[in-house]
C-alpha positions in Angstrom: -10.5 16.0 -18.8 -10.5 12.3 -18.3 -12.5 10.6 -15.7 -12.5 6.9 -14.6 -15.5 5.1 -13.1 -14.9 2.9 -10.0 -17.6 0.7 -8.6 -17.7 0.7 -4.8 -20.0 -0.6 -2.1 -21.2 1.3 1.0 -19.5 -0.4 3.9 -21.5 -2.0 6.7 -20.7 -0.3 10.0 -20.4 -3.6 11.8 -18.0 -5.1 9.3 -14.3 -5.0 10.4 -11.5 -4.0 8.0 -9.8 -7.4 8.4 -13.0 -9.2 7.3 -13.2 -6.9 4.2 -9.7 -7.6 3.2 -10.2 -11.3 3.6 -12.9 -11.1 0.9 -10.4 -9.6 -1.6 -11.6 -6.0 -1.1 -10.2 -2.8 0.2 -11.8 -0.6 2.9 -11.9 3.1 1.9 -13.0 6.5 3.2 -14.5 9.4 1.3 -14.5 12.9 2.8 -14.3 16.6 1.9 -15.0 20.1 3.1 -18.8 20.3 3.8 -19.3 16.7 2.8 -20.4 13.9 5.1 -17.8 11.2 5.4 -18.7 7.9 3.8 -17.1 4.4 4.2 -16.8 2.2 1.2 -15.2 -1.1 0.2 -14.0 -2.0 -3.3 -12.5 -4.8 -5.3 -8.7 -5.0 -4.7 -7.7 -5.7 -8.3 -10.4 -3.3 -9.7 -8.9 -0.5 -7.7 -5.3 -1.3 -8.6 -6.1 -1.2 -12.3 -7.9 2.1 -11.9 -5.1 3.7 -9.9 -2.4 2.5 -12.3 -4.3 4.4 -15.0 -5.5 7.4 -13.0 -2.7 8.0 -10.5 -3.3 10.9 -8.2 -4.2 13.5 -10.9 -7.2 12.1 -12.6 -10.8 12.5 -11.4 -12.3 9.2 -10.3 -16.1 8.8 -10.2 -17.0 6.6 -7.3 -20.2 4.8 -8.2 -22.3 3.5 -5.3 -26.1 2.9 -5.0 -26.9 4.8 -8.2 -24.9 7.9 -7.1 -21.5 9.1 -8.2 -18.9 11.1 -6.3 -16.0 12.9 -8.1 -12.8 12.3 -6.1 -9.1 12.2 -6.2 -6.9 9.6 -4.4 -5.7 11.3 -1.3 -3.7 8.6 0.5 -3.0 4.9 0.2 -1.9 2.7 3.1 0.2 -0.4 2.5 1.1 -3.5 4.5 4.7 -3.0 5.6 5.5 -6.7 5.0 3.6 -7.7 1.9 3.3 -4.2 0.4 -0.3 -4.9 -0.4 -2.9 -2.1 -0.2 -4.7 -2.0 3.1 -6.7 1.2 3.0 -7.5 4.1 0.6 -8.7 7.7 1.3 -10.6 9.6 -1.3 -11.1 13.4 -1.2 -14.1 15.0 -2.7 -13.5 17.3 -5.7 -15.5 20.5 -6.3 -15.3 20.8 -10.1 -15.7 24.6 -9.7 -12.8 25.1 -7.3 -9.0 24.9 -7.9 -7.1 22.0 -6.5 -3.4 21.8 -5.5 -1.5 18.6 -6.3 1.9 17.3 -7.3 2.9 16.4 -10.8 5.9 14.4 -11.8 8.8 15.6 -13.9 9.7 13.6 -17.0 13.0 14.3 -18.6 13.4 14.0 -22.4 16.3 14.5 -24.8 20.0 14.4 -24.2 22.0 17.2 -22.6 25.1 18.2 -24.6 26.9 18.8 -21.2 26.5 15.0 -20.6 27.1 13.8 -24.2 30.0 16.0 -25.1 31.6 17.0 -21.8 31.1 13.7 -19.9 28.9 15.4 -17.2 26.2 13.8 -15.1 22.6 14.8 -15.4 21.3 15.9 -11.9 17.6 16.0 -11.5 16.9 18.0 -8.3 13.1 18.0 -8.5 11.2 14.9 -9.5 7.8 16.6 -9.1 6.4 20.1 -8.7 3.2 21.4 -7.2 0.5 22.9 -9.5 -2.8 24.6 -8.9 -5.7 24.4 -11.4 -9.4 23.5 -11.9 -10.0 19.7 -11.8 -10.8 19.7 -15.5 -7.4 21.0 -16.3 -5.3 18.5 -14.3 -2.3 17.0 -16.0 -0.3 13.8 -15.3 3.2 15.0 -16.0 5.4 17.8 -17.1 7.9 17.1 -19.9 11.3 18.7 -19.5 13.7 18.9 -22.6 17.3 18.9 -21.4 18.9 19.7 -24.7 19.5 23.4 -23.7 21.9 22.2 -21.0 25.1 22.7 -23.0 27.5 23.3 -20.1 27.9 23.0 -16.4 26.6 26.6 -15.8 23.3 26.0 -17.5 20.2 24.7 -15.7 16.5 24.5 -16.1 14.4 26.2 -13.4 10.8 26.1 -12.5 10.2 29.3 -14.4 11.4 27.5 -17.6 8.8 24.7 -17.4 6.3 24.7 -20.2 2.7 24.1 -18.9 -0.7 25.1 -20.2 -1.9 28.6 -19.4 -4.6 27.1 -17.1 -1.9 25.6 -14.8 -0.2 27.7 -12.0 3.1 26.5 -10.8 3.4 26.8 -7.0 7.1 26.1 -6.5 9.5 29.0 -6.4 10.3 30.1 -10.0 14.1 30.1 -9.2 14.1 26.5 -8.0 16.4 24.3 -10.1 14.7 21.4 -11.7 17.6 19.8 -13.8 21.2 20.6 -14.2 24.5 18.9 -15.2 27.5 18.4 -13.0 31.2 17.8 -14.1 32.5 14.3 -13.9 34.2 13.5 -10.7 38.0 13.3 -11.0 39.5 9.9 -9.9 41.4 10.2 -6.6 45.0 9.2 -6.9 46.8 8.1 -3.8 49.7 10.3 -2.8 53.1 8.6 -2.9 54.6 7.8 0.5 57.7 9.9 1.1 60.9 8.0 2.0 62.5 8.8 5.3 65.9 10.5 4.6 68.4 10.0 7.4 70.4 12.9 8.8 73.9 13.5 7.4 76.3 10.9 8.7 73.5 8.7 10.0 72.6 5.3 8.6 69.0 4.4 8.1 67.9 1.5 10.3 68.1 -1.7 8.4 69.8 -0.2 5.4 71.5 -2.8 3.2 75.3 -3.1 3.8 75.1 -1.1 7.1 77.1 -2.8 9.8 75.3 -3.7 12.9 75.9 -1.5 15.9 78.2 -3.2 18.5 76.3 -4.4 21.5 76.8 -2.2 24.5 79.0 -3.8 27.2 77.2 -4.6 30.4 78.2 -2.5 33.5 79.7 -5.7 35.1 82.0 -6.4 32.2 83.0 -2.8 31.8 84.2 -2.2 35.3 86.9 -4.5 36.9 86.0 -6.3 40.0 87.3 -4.7 43.3 88.9 -8.0 44.3 90.7 -8.7 41.0 94.4 -9.6 41.6 97.0 -7.3 40.2 
C-alpha cells in the first residue's frame, strides 16, 4: 500500500477562510466516526501535487504538530468561476476496517466488433464501487475489450479481473463495455409527384391551354332595356 505525506497546519479558530485563501493556502476539515473534527489549512500547490498522485484511493498521511492522521480525500469544493480549489474534506481511515470507494475503469485493447465490423465501443460504466481494507486499495481496473467480437458480446461486472482482496459492490450483471452497430445513414425519401385524374390537366403543366375566364354575370345576361 502506498501512502503520501502531506504537511498541514492546524487552523486558528478566528481566521476566516477567505484570509487563508489569500495566503495561497486551502482550508480543510478532518473528521471520522468516533474522531474529533479538526480544522487545517495547507499549501495550495502542495495539495494539488499530492492529489494528482493520490487521487481518492490512496491513503494520505496528514502531518500536523508531530502527529499523523491516515485519511482519504472525501470531497473537494471548487470556485464556480475560476475552478480553483476552495475547500477540502478529509475522512479518517481505520486501517483495520474495510472502506467503500469508487475505482475508474480503464479500457485496453481493440474490440474486433469495432475493428472488423465498424461498430462503436460503448462504455456504460466509467467506474465501479469496491470494498476492501485500506491497505488493498487500487487506483483503477483494466478492462481488455478484445473478447468483444460481435454486437452480442459484452463485458459485465462479473467479468472484471480484480485481486481476491477486492469485493465488487455493483451488480454482477451490470454491463461495463459493449459494442453497438454503426448507425445507418438516413436517406431522404423521394417526394412523390402528384398524378392528375384521368382527363384532367395538372395546373401549370407545360402546353396546357389556359382556362377561359368566366364571363361576368352582367355580360352573360342581356340588359332588360336592350332594343330588339
